[in-house]
C-alpha positions as a printed Julia matrix, in Angstrom:
351×3 Matrix{Float64}:
   0.0     0.0    0.0
   1.08    3.59  -0.55
   2.04    5.28   2.7
   0.01    8.34   3.57
   1.79   11.62   4.27
   0.28   14.71   5.78
   1.48   18.3    5.52
   2.52   19.97   8.75
   0.38   22.85   9.95
   2.39   25.92  11.02
   2.19   26.81  14.7
   0.66   30.19  15.34
   1.86   31.84  18.53
  -1.59   33.35  18.86
  -3.34   29.99  18.94
  -4.52   28.6   22.25
  -5.49   24.94  22.42
  -7.48   22.96  24.9
  -4.73   20.33  24.83
  -1.22   20.11  23.44
   0.07   16.56  23.01
   3.86   16.27  23.06
   4.82   13.13  21.13
   3.07   11.59  18.14
   3.43    7.84  18.66
   0.65    5.36  19.4
  -0.07    6.89  22.82
  -0.04   10.5   21.67
  -2.12    9.96  18.54
  -4.67    7.83  20.43
  -5.01   10.52  23.07
  -5.34   13.2   20.4
  -7.96   11.17  18.53
  -9.99   10.74  21.73
  -9.85   14.46  22.44
 -10.58   15.53  18.86
 -13.66   13.3   18.84
 -14.67   15.03  22.08
 -14.64   18.29  20.09
 -11.52   19.6   21.79
  -8.94   21.76  20.04
  -5.83   19.58  19.97
  -2.31   20.1   18.7
   0.16   17.2   18.44
   3.84   18.18  18.33
   6.01   15.28  17.2
   9.79   15.17  16.81
   9.52   12.46  14.12
  11.87    9.97  15.82
   9.71    6.98  16.84
  11.38    4.42  19.09
  10.24    1.47  16.96
  11.47    2.94  13.65
  14.17    0.22  13.24
  11.55   -2.53  13.5
   9.9    -3.85  10.34
   6.54   -4.65  11.89
   4.26   -4.04  14.87
   3.05   -7.19  16.64
   0.34   -8.21  19.14
  -1.84   -5.24  18.08
  -5.18   -6.86  17.31
  -6.38   -6.22  13.72
  -3.03   -4.51  12.99
  -0.75   -7.54  13.36
   2.36   -7.14  11.22
   1.67   -3.57  10.14
   4.73   -1.41   9.47
   5.29    1.16  12.25
   5.4     3.99   9.69
   2.04    2.91   8.23
   0.41    2.69  11.65
   1.51    6.24  12.45
   0.49    7.59   9.03
  -2.98    6.08   9.4
  -3.24    7.46  12.94
  -2.22   10.94  11.83
  -4.88   10.87   9.12
  -7.53    9.87  11.66
  -6.57   12.65  14.08
  -6.58   15.35  11.41
  -9.83   13.93  10.02
 -11.52   14.99  13.26
  -9.95   18.44  13.26
  -6.82   17.76  15.28
  -3.61   19.46  14.18
  -0.15   17.88  13.88
   3.22   19.59  13.49
   6.79   18.36  13.41
   8.98   19.98  16.03
  11.14   19.49  19.12
   9.6    20.62  22.38
  12.4    21.71  24.7
  10.42   22.94  27.71
   7.05   23.87  29.12
   6.12   26.49  31.68
   3.12   26.8   33.92
   1.3    30.14  33.65
   0.16   32.09  36.71
  -3.3    32.47  35.21
  -3.51   28.72  34.56
  -2.54   26.59  31.6
   0.86   26.2   30.0
   3.22   27.6   27.42
   5.01   24.96  25.32
   8.38   26.07  23.97
   9.87   24.6   20.77
  13.53   24.46  19.79
  12.99   27.08  17.06
  11.8    29.54  19.71
   8.1    29.37  18.87
   5.53   28.87  21.62
   1.99   27.64  21.86
  -0.45   27.81  24.77
  -2.63   25.03  26.16
  -5.02   24.48  29.05
  -3.77   20.9   29.52
  -0.72   18.87  28.49
  -0.45   15.23  27.48
   3.18   14.11  27.29
   3.83   10.9   25.36
   7.52   11.26  24.56
   8.4     7.59  25.13
  11.82    6.37  26.16
  15.38    5.89  24.97
  16.91    2.4   24.69
  20.45    2.64  26.08
  22.22   -0.42  24.66
  25.27   -2.2   26.1
  28.5    -0.91  24.59
  29.25   -3.74  22.17
  30.52   -2.78  18.68
  27.91   -3.39  15.98
  24.98   -3.73  18.36
  23.31   -0.39  17.66
  23.32   -1.06  13.9
  21.48   -4.38  14.41
  18.97   -3.03  16.96
  15.37   -3.91  16.14
  16.46   -6.35  13.43
  18.34   -9.28  14.97
  19.4    -7.6   18.22
  16.17   -7.74  20.19
  14.69   -7.37  23.66
  11.0    -8.37  23.71
   9.96  -11.96  22.95
   6.34  -10.98  22.43
   7.41   -8.41  19.83
  10.02  -10.53  18.01
  10.02  -14.1   19.33
   7.88  -15.57  16.55
  10.1   -14.06  13.87
  13.23  -15.77  15.26
  11.59  -19.03  16.33
  13.79  -22.13  16.04
  16.89  -20.01  15.35
  20.1   -19.86  17.4
  19.29  -17.24  20.02
  21.85  -15.68  22.33
  21.13  -13.85  25.58
  23.59  -11.1   26.51
  23.77  -11.13  30.31
  24.26   -7.75  31.96
  22.58   -8.38  35.31
  20.48  -10.73  37.44
  17.58  -10.71  34.94
  19.63  -12.68  32.38
  18.65  -16.17  33.54
  14.98  -15.17  33.48
  15.45  -13.89  29.93
  17.1   -17.14  28.83
  14.33  -19.28  30.32
  11.69  -17.07  28.69
  13.24  -17.11  25.2
  13.6   -20.89  25.44
   9.88  -20.93  24.64
  10.68  -19.89  21.06
  13.77  -22.0   20.37
  15.62  -25.08  21.59
  18.94  -23.44  20.67
  19.54  -20.81  23.36
  22.94  -19.7   24.68
  23.44  -17.47  27.71
  26.5   -15.24  27.23
  27.55  -14.27  30.76
  29.32  -11.12  29.46
  29.34   -8.7   32.45
  26.84  -10.54  34.66
  27.8   -12.61  37.73
  27.97  -16.4   37.6
  24.47  -17.89  38.02
  23.73  -19.56  41.34
  23.35  -23.28  41.87
  19.59  -23.26  41.46
  19.83  -21.11  38.31
  22.42  -23.47  36.83
  20.04  -26.34  37.48
  17.24  -24.49  35.69
  19.43  -23.7   32.7
  20.67  -27.28  32.45
  17.14  -28.68  32.74
  16.08  -26.53  29.78
  19.22  -27.37  27.73
  20.39  -23.75  27.72
  24.12  -23.43  27.07
  26.27  -21.04  29.11
  29.2   -19.23  27.47
  31.68  -17.52  29.78
  33.7   -14.51  28.73
  32.92  -11.0   27.58
  31.34  -10.34  24.2
  33.65   -8.08  22.17
  31.71   -7.72  18.92
  29.1    -9.21  16.61
  29.8   -11.22  13.48
  27.69  -10.27  10.45
  27.59  -12.04   7.1
  25.89  -10.14   4.33
  23.09   -8.43   6.23
  22.52  -11.13   8.84
  23.88  -11.69  12.32
  25.81  -14.96  12.28
  27.81  -15.02  15.46
  29.07  -13.53  18.7
  32.81  -13.11  19.3
  34.17  -13.51  22.84
  37.26  -11.97  24.37
  39.13  -15.31  24.13
  38.67  -15.29  20.34
  35.87  -17.84  20.15
  32.98  -17.15  17.76
  29.71  -18.81  18.71
  26.99  -19.18  16.1
  24.08  -16.85  16.81
  21.24  -15.61  14.6
  19.5   -13.36  17.12
  20.9   -11.68  20.2
  18.68  -10.62  23.12
  19.73   -7.66  25.25
  18.17   -5.78  28.13
  18.78   -2.08  27.42
  18.41    0.55  30.07
  15.03    2.14  29.42
  15.22    5.86  30.12
  12.1     8.0   29.9
  12.33   11.0   27.58
  11.28   13.34  30.36
  12.94   16.68  29.57
   9.6    18.43  29.02
   8.3    17.11  32.32
  11.43   17.9   34.32
  11.24   21.47  33.01
   7.92   21.64  34.88
   9.47   20.3   38.07
   8.41   16.66  37.73
  11.01   14.0   38.52
  11.58   10.44  37.38
  11.46    7.18  39.32
  13.78    4.21  38.88
  12.16    0.87  38.03
  13.62   -2.37  39.35
  12.71   -5.88  38.2
  14.28   -9.01  39.63
  16.91   -7.06  41.52
  18.03   -5.12  38.43
  17.29   -1.47  37.71
  16.0    -1.45  34.15
  15.39    2.26  33.76
  13.38    5.31  34.81
   9.81    6.49  34.28
   7.48    9.34  35.26
   4.99    8.36  37.94
   1.27    8.84  37.29
  -2.08    7.42  38.36
  -4.15    4.94  36.34
  -5.51    7.72  34.1
  -2.04    9.12  33.41
  -2.44   12.15  35.69
   0.86   13.27  37.22
   1.27   15.01  40.57
   1.26   18.34  38.69
  -2.33   19.43  37.97
  -3.06   19.74  34.28
  -0.29   17.39  33.12
  -0.88   13.81  31.97
   1.49   11.16  30.62
   0.87    8.01  28.58
   2.88    5.27  26.89
   6.48    4.32  27.6
   7.35    7.58  29.37
   5.1     6.31  32.17
   5.32    2.53  31.66
   8.66    1.18  30.48
   7.38   -2.24  29.4
   4.25   -1.06  27.56
   3.81   -2.44  24.04
   2.25   -0.46  21.19
  -1.3    -1.64  21.8
  -1.02   -0.85  25.52
   0.42    2.59  24.78
  -2.54    3.3   22.51
  -4.95    2.25  25.27
  -3.15    4.46  27.78
  -3.49    7.38  25.39
  -7.25    6.83  25.15
  -7.59    6.72  28.95
  -5.56    9.89  29.37
  -7.53   11.68  26.65
 -10.84   10.8   28.31
  -9.53   11.89  31.72
  -8.31   15.22  30.32
 -11.65   15.88  28.66
 -13.49   15.16  31.93
 -11.12   17.48  33.8
 -11.84   20.25  31.3
 -15.58   19.61  31.57
 -15.34   20.02  35.33
 -13.48   23.31  35.05
 -15.85   24.66  32.4
 -18.84   23.7   34.54
 -17.41   25.51  37.59
 -16.87   28.62  35.47
 -20.4    28.39  34.06
 -21.91   28.11  37.53
 -19.86   31.08  38.75
 -20.93   33.15  35.75
 -24.56   32.19  36.28
 -24.47   33.16  39.95
 -22.53   36.39  39.41
 -25.61   38.6   38.64
 -27.44   37.25  41.71
 -24.38   37.84  43.9
 -24.09   41.41  42.61
 -27.78   42.05  43.28
 -27.48   40.66  46.79
 -24.47   42.91  47.45
 -26.39   45.97  46.24
 -29.37   45.1   48.45
 -27.07   44.62  51.44
 -25.46   47.99  50.85
 -28.87   49.66  50.56
 -29.94   48.09  53.87
 -26.81   49.4   55.59
 -27.38   52.9   54.23
 -31.03   52.78  55.26
 -30.11   51.72  58.79
 -27.63   54.6   59.05
 -30.25   57.11  57.93
 -32.58   55.88  60.63
 -29.83   56.01  63.27
 -29.66   52.28  63.69
């Protein structure tokens, strides 16, 4: 199919939006779509660097299984703009809370746009182990998620690059997709007695020594070279990158990040929020990997919908309070006038 492209809409510094969405991935576009369908004015600002760009396909997204990431985003952009949402390409460098309420969003080119609410869906950065050649293979045959890539490398020779205590768990998990699994101890400690028993029971080989580089033949990973010179056949290599939330916009507002630990290993940092995506700063929501490091595309999209609905309800509440205040204002003014007249009357009568 021909990929859809959409022209960017210039940002006008005079425009004020109900919601600005920072980040145009699955979470951001789903949140924007929810808000646009709720008849909100929405602007999505996207840097155009999706995390899953190196991957060929999106998986475990019902009715979109195997779709190219670029096609999923193009279709999503078309849906958002079809309901009146606006999308621009740009780097948001900071946001500031206004004394009168709402926010100013500042772009790298110096332009600004105002919003009553913010939805930040900037995702995360995969910080890979420092092994030559790994970054170039990332998302192709250097992988991290079995549910995203396991089927595609089933029955192949799969290596697990151990960098911490989660490595044995990874090896046991990936054994579900192949009988040929090797655990490369690399920089991780020697597994304990019970872990060795588990690995042996599942016929998982253990290779000691540090991985120095990857062997590639043509355009395929074919092996892993160790520091003693050995090359072990390998068609897919599993790594656990450090998952660091892209939180610069949020930290500029005073929000911090929280480290996430699994199985005794810190795997990264995220921005804390409640189930709807609301942060501790009123008016600011998050969704997707910036708030949940292990979220897949379909989950990120769902989080965006929840955040969009919560933001709309928050705006409805504020608009209702303002409407009530405006409705009562004439009565309050009349009551004040009557009170003043009573005071004056009492004074005239010497009371």
